[in-house]
C-alpha positions as CSV (number, residue, x, y, z in Angstrom):
1,M,28.0,-73.2,-20.0
2,L,29.4,-75.9,-17.9
3,A,26.5,-75.4,-15.4
4,A,24.1,-75.6,-18.3
5,L,25.7,-78.9,-19.5
6,A,25.4,-80.3,-16.0
7,L,21.7,-79.5,-16.0
8,A,21.3,-81.1,-19.5
9,R,22.7,-84.4,-18.2
10,R,19.7,-84.7,-16.0
11,G,17.6,-85.4,-19.0
12,L,19.6,-88.3,-20.5
13,G,17.5,-91.3,-20.9
14,N,14.3,-89.5,-20.0
15,V,13.6,-87.1,-22.9
16,W,13.8,-89.1,-26.1
17,P,13.3,-88.4,-29.0
18,N,14.2,-84.9,-27.9
19,P,17.8,-83.8,-27.0
20,A,18.8,-83.3,-23.4
21,V,19.3,-79.6,-23.2
22,G,20.4,-77.2,-20.3
23,C,19.8,-73.5,-20.1
24,V,21.2,-71.0,-17.6
25,L,20.2,-67.3,-17.5
26,A,22.7,-64.9,-16.0
27,R,22.6,-61.2,-15.4
28,Q,25.9,-59.5,-16.0
29,D,24.7,-56.3,-14.4
30,L,24.0,-58.2,-11.2
31,G,27.5,-59.5,-10.8
32,H,27.0,-62.5,-13.1
33,R,24.1,-63.7,-10.9
34,I,22.3,-66.7,-12.2
35,V,18.6,-65.9,-12.3
36,G,17.1,-68.9,-14.0
37,R,18.0,-72.6,-14.6
38,G,16.3,-75.2,-16.8
39,W,16.7,-78.5,-18.4
40,T,14.5,-80.6,-20.7
41,Q,11.7,-82.2,-18.8
42,P,10.6,-85.9,-18.9
43,G,9.1,-86.8,-22.3
44,G,10.9,-83.8,-23.9
45,R,8.5,-81.0,-22.8
46,P,8.8,-78.3,-21.5
47,H,12.1,-77.4,-23.1
48,A,15.1,-76.2,-21.1
49,E,14.7,-72.5,-22.2
50,A,11.0,-72.4,-21.1
51,E,11.9,-73.9,-17.7
52,A,14.7,-71.3,-17.2
53,L,12.5,-68.4,-18.2
54,A,9.7,-69.5,-15.9
55,R,12.1,-69.6,-13.0
56,A,13.7,-66.3,-13.9
57,G,10.4,-64.4,-14.4
58,G,11.0,-60.7,-14.9
59,L,14.8,-61.1,-14.1
60,A,15.2,-62.7,-17.6
61,K,15.1,-59.2,-19.2
62,G,18.6,-58.2,-20.2
63,A,20.1,-61.6,-19.1
64,T,22.5,-63.7,-21.1
65,A,21.1,-67.1,-22.0
66,Y,23.6,-70.0,-22.0
67,V,22.1,-72.9,-23.9
68,T,23.7,-76.2,-24.7
69,L,21.9,-76.6,-28.1
70,E,20.5,-74.1,-30.5
71,P,17.0,-73.0,-29.4
72,C,14.2,-74.4,-31.6
73,D,12.5,-72.2,-34.2
74,H,9.5,-74.3,-35.1
75,Q,6.1,-74.8,-33.7
76,G,5.6,-78.2,-32.0
77,Q,3.6,-79.0,-28.9
78,T,4.9,-75.7,-27.6
79,G,6.0,-72.5,-29.2
80,P,9.6,-71.9,-30.5
81,C,12.1,-71.4,-27.8
82,A,13.9,-68.7,-29.8
83,E,10.8,-66.7,-29.8
84,A,10.3,-67.2,-26.1
85,L,13.8,-65.9,-25.4
86,I,13.1,-62.8,-27.6
87,K,9.8,-62.0,-25.9
88,A,11.5,-62.3,-22.5
89,G,13.9,-59.6,-23.5
90,I,17.3,-61.4,-23.1
91,G,20.3,-59.3,-24.1
92,A,22.6,-62.0,-25.5
93,A,22.7,-65.8,-26.1
94,V,25.7,-68.1,-25.9
95,I,25.0,-71.4,-27.6
96,A,27.3,-74.5,-27.5
97,L,26.1,-76.3,-30.6
98,E,24.0,-75.7,-33.7
99,D,21.1,-78.2,-33.9
100,P,21.3,-80.3,-37.1
101,D,17.6,-81.0,-37.1
102,P,16.4,-79.6,-40.5
103,R,13.6,-77.8,-38.7
104,V,16.2,-75.8,-36.8
105,S,19.7,-75.9,-38.3
106,G,20.6,-72.3,-37.9
107,A,17.1,-70.9,-38.0
108,G,17.0,-70.4,-34.2
109,I,20.3,-68.5,-34.3
110,K,19.1,-66.4,-37.2
111,R,15.8,-65.5,-35.4
112,L,17.7,-64.3,-32.3
113,E,20.2,-62.3,-34.4
114,D,17.3,-60.7,-36.5
115,A,15.8,-59.6,-33.2
116,G,19.0,-57.7,-32.4
117,I,20.3,-60.2,-29.8
118,K,24.1,-60.9,-29.8
119,V,24.7,-64.6,-30.4
120,S,27.9,-66.5,-29.8
121,V,28.2,-70.2,-30.9
122,G,30.7,-72.9,-30.1
123,V,31.4,-72.4,-26.4
124,C,32.0,-75.9,-25.0
125,D,30.9,-77.4,-28.3
126,D,33.0,-80.6,-27.8
127,E,31.4,-81.3,-24.4
128,A,27.9,-80.6,-25.9
129,R,28.5,-82.9,-28.8
130,T,29.6,-85.7,-26.5
131,L,26.6,-85.2,-24.2
132,N,24.1,-85.3,-27.0
133,A,25.9,-87.8,-29.3
134,G,22.9,-90.0,-29.4
135,Y,20.5,-87.3,-30.5
136,L,23.0,-86.1,-33.1
137,M,23.4,-89.6,-34.5
138,R,19.7,-90.1,-34.7
139,V,19.3,-86.9,-36.7
140,T,22.3,-87.2,-38.9
141,Q,22.6,-91.0,-39.3
142,G,19.2,-92.3,-38.5
143,R,20.2,-94.5,-35.6
144,P,20.9,-94.2,-31.9
145,L,24.2,-94.2,-30.1
146,I,24.9,-97.8,-29.0
147,T,27.0,-98.6,-25.9
148,L,28.1,-102.1,-25.0
149,K,28.3,-102.6,-21.3
150,T,30.1,-105.7,-19.9
151,A,31.6,-106.9,-16.6
152,T,34.6,-109.2,-16.8
153,T,37.5,-110.6,-14.8
154,L,41.0,-109.3,-15.6
155,D,41.3,-112.0,-18.2
156,G,38.1,-110.9,-20.0
157,R,35.8,-113.7,-18.7
158,V,32.1,-113.1,-17.9
159,A,31.4,-116.5,-16.4
160,T,33.0,-119.8,-15.5
161,A,32.9,-122.7,-17.9
162,K,29.7,-123.8,-16.2
163,G,28.0,-120.4,-16.7
164,Q,28.3,-119.1,-13.1
165,S,28.6,-115.3,-13.2
166,K,27.1,-114.0,-9.9
167,W,28.9,-112.0,-8.9
168,I,32.0,-111.1,-10.9
169,T,31.8,-107.5,-9.8
170,G,30.8,-106.0,-6.4
171,A,27.9,-104.0,-5.3
172,P,29.4,-100.6,-6.1
173,A,30.0,-101.6,-9.7
174,R,26.5,-103.0,-10.0
175,A,25.1,-99.6,-8.7
176,F,27.2,-97.9,-11.4
177,A,25.6,-100.2,-14.0
178,H,22.1,-99.2,-12.8
179,G,23.1,-95.6,-13.3
180,L,23.9,-96.4,-16.9
181,R,20.5,-97.9,-17.3
182,A,18.9,-94.7,-16.0
183,D,20.6,-92.4,-18.5
184,H,19.8,-94.6,-21.6
185,D,16.5,-94.7,-23.5
186,A,16.6,-98.5,-24.0
187,I,18.5,-101.6,-22.9
188,M,18.9,-104.6,-25.2
189,I,19.9,-108.2,-24.6
190,G,19.8,-111.3,-26.7
191,I,17.4,-114.2,-26.1
192,G,20.3,-116.3,-24.7
193,T,20.8,-113.9,-21.8
194,A,17.1,-113.6,-21.3
195,L,16.7,-117.4,-20.9
196,A,19.8,-118.0,-18.9
197,D,19.6,-115.1,-16.4
198,E,16.0,-113.8,-16.5
199,P,17.1,-110.3,-15.8
200,A,14.7,-107.6,-14.8
201,L,16.6,-104.9,-16.8
202,T,15.2,-102.1,-14.6
203,C,16.9,-99.3,-12.7
204,R,16.8,-100.1,-9.0
205,L,18.8,-97.2,-7.6
206,P,16.8,-95.5,-4.8
207,G,14.9,-92.5,-6.2
208,L,15.5,-93.5,-9.8
209,E,13.2,-96.5,-10.1
210,D,11.0,-94.5,-12.5
211,R,14.0,-94.2,-14.9
212,S,14.0,-97.8,-16.1
213,P,14.6,-97.8,-19.9
214,V,12.7,-99.5,-22.6
215,R,13.6,-103.2,-22.5
216,I,14.5,-104.9,-25.8
217,V,15.1,-108.6,-26.5
218,A,16.6,-109.8,-29.8
219,D,14.7,-113.0,-30.3
220,S,14.4,-114.1,-33.9
221,R,12.5,-117.3,-33.1
222,L,10.3,-115.9,-30.3
223,R,11.6,-118.1,-27.5
224,L,10.9,-115.5,-24.8
225,P,8.6,-117.2,-22.3
226,P,5.3,-115.4,-21.5
227,E,5.6,-116.5,-17.9
228,G,9.1,-115.1,-17.5
229,C,10.0,-111.9,-15.6
230,L,10.3,-109.6,-18.6
231,A,6.9,-110.6,-20.1
232,E,5.1,-110.6,-16.7
233,T,6.2,-107.0,-16.0
234,A,5.7,-105.6,-19.6
235,K,2.7,-103.6,-18.6
236,E,4.8,-101.8,-16.0
237,V,8.0,-101.3,-18.0
238,T,7.8,-101.0,-21.8
239,T,9.2,-104.2,-23.4
240,W,9.9,-104.9,-27.0
241,V,10.8,-108.3,-28.5
242,V,12.5,-108.2,-31.9
243,T,11.7,-111.2,-34.0
244,A,11.8,-112.5,-37.6
245,A,8.7,-112.2,-39.8
246,G,6.5,-115.2,-39.7
247,A,7.5,-116.2,-36.2
248,D,5.0,-118.5,-34.3
249,G,1.7,-116.6,-34.1
250,S,0.5,-118.2,-30.9
251,K,3.7,-117.3,-29.1
252,R,3.5,-113.8,-30.3
253,K,-0.1,-113.4,-29.1
254,A,0.8,-114.9,-25.7
255,L,3.5,-112.2,-25.3
256,E,1.4,-109.4,-26.6
257,D,-1.4,-110.4,-24.2
258,K,1.2,-109.7,-21.4
259,G,2.0,-106.3,-22.9
260,V,5.1,-107.1,-24.9
261,E,5.3,-105.3,-28.3
262,A,6.6,-107.6,-31.0
263,I,8.7,-106.0,-33.8
264,E,9.1,-107.9,-37.0
265,A,12.6,-107.3,-38.3
266,E,14.3,-107.9,-41.6
267,T,16.6,-110.9,-41.5
268,G,19.6,-112.1,-43.5
269,A,19.9,-115.2,-45.5
270,D,21.0,-117.1,-42.4
271,G,17.8,-116.1,-40.6
272,R,19.5,-113.8,-38.2
273,L,18.2,-110.4,-37.4
274,D,19.5,-107.6,-39.7
275,L,21.2,-105.4,-37.1
276,D,21.6,-102.4,-39.5
277,W,17.8,-102.5,-40.1
278,L,17.3,-102.8,-36.4
279,A,19.5,-99.8,-35.5
280,A,17.6,-97.8,-38.1
281,E,14.2,-99.0,-36.7
282,F,15.3,-97.8,-33.2
283,G,16.1,-94.4,-34.8
284,R,12.7,-94.3,-36.5
285,R,11.1,-95.0,-33.1
286,G,13.0,-92.0,-31.6
287,L,15.6,-93.8,-29.5
288,T,18.8,-91.9,-29.1
289,R,20.8,-94.0,-26.6
290,V,20.7,-97.8,-26.4
291,L,22.7,-99.8,-23.8
292,V,23.6,-103.4,-24.7
293,E,24.0,-105.9,-21.8
294,S,24.1,-109.0,-23.9
295,G,26.1,-112.2,-23.9
296,G,29.0,-112.8,-26.3
297,G,27.0,-113.7,-29.3
298,L,25.0,-110.5,-29.8
299,A,28.0,-108.4,-28.7
300,A,30.1,-110.0,-31.4
301,A,27.4,-109.5,-34.0
302,L,27.1,-105.8,-33.1
303,V,30.9,-105.3,-33.2
304,K,31.1,-107.1,-36.6
305,A,28.3,-104.8,-37.9
306,D,30.3,-101.8,-36.8
307,L,27.4,-100.6,-34.5
308,I,29.2,-100.3,-31.2
309,D,30.0,-96.6,-30.5
310,R,31.0,-96.7,-26.9
311,L,32.1,-99.3,-24.3
312,A,31.5,-99.3,-20.5
313,W,33.8,-102.0,-19.3
314,F,33.8,-103.1,-15.7
315,R,36.8,-105.1,-14.6
316,S,37.0,-107.2,-11.5
317,P,40.4,-108.1,-9.9
318,K,39.8,-111.8,-10.4
319,L,41.0,-114.5,-12.8
320,I,38.9,-117.3,-14.2
321,G,41.2,-118.7,-16.9
322,G,40.8,-119.9,-20.5
323,D,38.0,-122.3,-19.9
324,G,35.7,-119.4,-18.8
325,R,33.3,-117.7,-21.1
326,G,34.5,-114.6,-23.0
327,A,32.8,-111.3,-23.1
328,I,32.6,-111.2,-26.9
329,A,32.3,-114.3,-29.2
330,A,34.4,-114.8,-32.3
331,F,33.6,-112.4,-35.1
332,G,36.1,-113.2,-37.8
333,I,39.2,-111.1,-37.2
334,D,42.4,-112.5,-38.8
335,G,44.8,-109.6,-38.4
336,I,45.3,-106.9,-35.8
337,A,44.8,-104.2,-38.4
338,E,41.2,-105.4,-38.8
339,A,40.4,-105.1,-35.1
340,P,37.9,-102.3,-34.2
341,A,39.7,-99.6,-32.2
342,F,38.4,-97.6,-29.3
343,A,39.9,-94.6,-27.5
344,R,39.6,-94.5,-23.7
345,D,37.5,-91.7,-22.2
346,S,37.8,-92.4,-18.5
347,I,38.8,-94.8,-15.8
348,S,37.3,-94.7,-12.3
349,D,37.1,-96.9,-9.2
350,A,33.9,-98.8,-8.5
351,G,34.6,-100.2,-5.1
352,A,37.2,-103.0,-5.6
353,D,36.5,-103.0,-9.4
354,V,37.3,-100.5,-12.1
355,L,35.1,-98.9,-14.8
356,E,36.7,-98.0,-18.1
357,T,34.8,-96.1,-20.7
358,Y,35.7,-96.0,-24.4
359,R,34.5,-94.4,-27.5
360,R,34.9,-95.4,-31.1
361,S,38.3,-94.3,-32.4
362,L,38.3,-92.2,-35.5
363,A,42.0,-92.7,-36.1
C-alpha cells in the first residue's frame, strides 16, 4: 500500500477534479511479485486501476489489488474500475479509504464483495486521507484544501521596509516552492502582489514545466494590467481574475482578449471579495488543492475567514527587524486563545533555509 500511495502522489496537481489514486497488483503465489502498477493519469483518465491492469495483462488473474481509494462503481468517460478488477479475475482487494463521493461511497466495495472477492479496508487510511485531503474536502465540504506558502526571515519578515524581498531564501528553497506549485491545481495571489512583483506563477523545474497550475488573481477592482506578464501568457497558462460584479467592462474585455477568464464574485458590504463564496466557487470548478502565495493582506483575510488548512513556511537565517514587512497583516486577534492553531507535520532543510509544514490543528 505504501508503494501505491507513492504512485498516487504523482497525480497531485494534475488530475483534478478527480482524486490522485495509486494501484499496485501483486501475486502472492509468485512470491509477492508486483505484476502491475498504475496511477491516475493527467486530466483524471485513465484511472489507476485501469493503468495497473493494462500493465499486468494476464498476470492480473489471481492477484491482490492494493488501491489507495475505493474503486469507482459508476459509468463515466470510462467503465467502473470495480467491474474492471472483477473481469480481470483478481483474487483480493486491499483498499486504504472508502470514497465519500455519493456515486461510489461503498458501492465499489460491495460490487467486489458480491463477486466473491475478499476485500480489506483501512490499510494506511491516515496516509491516504492526508494525500487526498483536497479531494475529500471538495466532496464533503464543497471547497478545496488551501495551503498558504510564505518565505520569511527568522523574525517573520517577507521584505524590507522599502519592499525589497529578492531573495530572502536561496535557490534550493525556491526550487522546493516550484515543486509545491507542481502538485497543486491552482495558485492564488492578491492584486497587490501581482502589481508589485509581476510573478509568472509557473513551475520552472526542469521536466515539470507542463505542471504549472491554474493562476488566480484576487482583484476586486480589475487593476490587473492587460500588458503584464500574467495576462500576456494567459493563453499558454490558464489564468483567472476574480473581481466584483460591475467592474470596469473595458478592462474586463481587454483582459479577456488576452485569454484571462474573469470570475464575478460575491462581495461583502465593504466591497471586498467574499472569500467563503470564492472557496466554494473553486470547489464548483473542480479544484481540490489551492496554493496561496499572496502578500500579507490576502493571507490575513484567508486566516480570518478560517480558510487556511495547511502552511508551507520557508525560513531564512536572516533578520530584518521590526520595520520590515510581515508575512501576515493584522486580522483582529486580541487574545492568545483566539489565535488559529496549527500542528507541525514536518521540518526539512532547503539549502541554508528550512521548510516547515503545518496543518490545521483540531485540538
